[in-house]
N, C-alpha and C positions, 0 to 999 in steps of 0.2 A: 548300319551295318558301325558310323563312330558309337554310338549308343552299348552296342556288343563291346569293342574294341577297348572301352573304357573301363565298363567292369573288367575284363581280363584285366587292365594293364591292374588295376584296383586290389582286387583279386592276390595278381601275383606279389604285389607289392606285400598284402599282409600276410601272403607266405615271407619273403624274404626280409623281412624284420623280422616278424616271431624267428625265424632262427639264426637270427645276424651273431655271430661268431662263433656258430658249431658249423661244423663243415665234413665231408663225405672225403675223409684222407683214404682210405683203397676202396680199389671197382674195380676188381675185377672175373677173369675166369677164372678155376684151377685147371693145369692144363692136365693132371690123371685123374683129375670125379669132375671135370666138367661144369663142377659149379660153381654159382656165382661169389662172391667174396666182397662183401658191402662192411664196410666200420668205418667211426662216426672219429673226430675229434677226441683227443683228450681231453675232458673236462671237467669241472670241481664239483667234491660234492660237497663236500664238508673241509673245515680249520677249524683244529679247538685247540686247545690246550695235552687235548691228553692223546691227536691224533691227526691224520690227514690221510687222506682218500680222493681218489680221482675217479674217476669212470668214466666211458665211452658204447658203446652198439654195437654188435659185429651180427651182420644176417650171414648164413653162414649155409647157402640152401636155401631151408623153409624152413629152417631154424634161426633163429636168434636169442641174445644170450648179452648176456650184461662181462664188463672184462674191469678187474676192478683192481686197482694200483692200493695202500694201507701202506705207512708209515704209524709206527706206534713210540714218538720220539725215543728214536732210538735205540728202541728195545727191539731180542731176540726176541722173535715169538714163529707159532705156525697156526698154518690154520691144513684142518685136517679134510679128505674128504669130505664130502657133504656137513661138513661145516656152515652151516643156518649163515642167512640176511635178510633179516626181516625188514623191510619198507612199509613203514608204515602210513599210512595218502590222506589226504585231508578231508575224505568224508568218514575218516575212522576205521574202514575194514585197513586191515594188515595183506600183506605179501610173505609166503616165508617161501625162500629159494636154497640152493644145495647145491651147495660147490662143487664140482667139478673132478677132482682132484687133487692132492696135496699139494702144499708147497712152504717151503723154509724158509724164514726169511735169509734174504741178503747181499750185502752193501748194493744200494742202487734201483734193486727191481720193484722201489714203491717212487722211485722219482717218473718225472713228465721230463723232465730237462736238464738244469743244470742242479739245481733247488733242492736237494736232499738226494744232489749221488753217492754222495758218500757215506748214506742213512744209513740204516735198519730193513728194507719192505718186504713186501711180496707185491706182487699178480696173481690174480688169480678170475678164474670162469663159470657166472652162474647162468646154466640154464636158463627160461624161461615155455612156460608152455602162451600158446595162442591169447588163452585168457586172461594171464597175467597180462601180456604186453598189452590188448583193448582196455585192459582195469588201465596200464601208466599211460597209454596212450589219455585218456580223459578224464584222471587227478591225477596230483600232485601229490610228490612225495616231497612230507613233512619232518619224518621221521626216520631215523635208521640205523639200525642195529646189527651190529659187526657180531660174529661169535668166534672166538680164534682160543687154541686148546689152553690160555690160560685166566680163558675170561672170557666178556665181551666189553666191545667200546656200542657206546648207546650215546648220538649226538642228533642234535639239532639238523636239520636241511633248512637253507635261507628259502624266502619264496621265488629270488631270483635262480638258487641252483635245482630248483624244484620244474622251474621253466625252463632248464636247462634240458634236468632231466625227456619231456617233449616236446622237448622241440631237436631231439634227438634220433628219437623213435618215430617223426614226422620227413625227418630225412631219408631215412630209409621206407 
């Protein structure tokens, strides 16, 4: 019995330490649809001189999505419906996601707090398949490309932020 308790505590400590910093921000059942809605906290995806992006993972019913907030250095921009976000994994595979609906930047839309609240940004949603979710749980994201109307932004994703993505999936 003591051995079983110790093993459970060690496993629990491992899960908690892996999920450190990330948390479930929303966990409810929609009154009208009856679907469960779970959302993680906003986390940093990358920050560079070209742009800043934050993400969160949402689960609505059986659908999983990546919500993205993006700012491009004060630049006015838009992301069209079906605009792509490409995630390159540590094994070289590339996952391509399509934006759910068009979005035009507005002041504060890309911010996750006071920082950037006066800058132009967007919040967009990228639905994922079960296979894509499985790949993102198993492999770290090392690079991202976000396509917007005037071009594309490529950025490396730090090892720390790649681990955050996996941790957010494991929270749900």
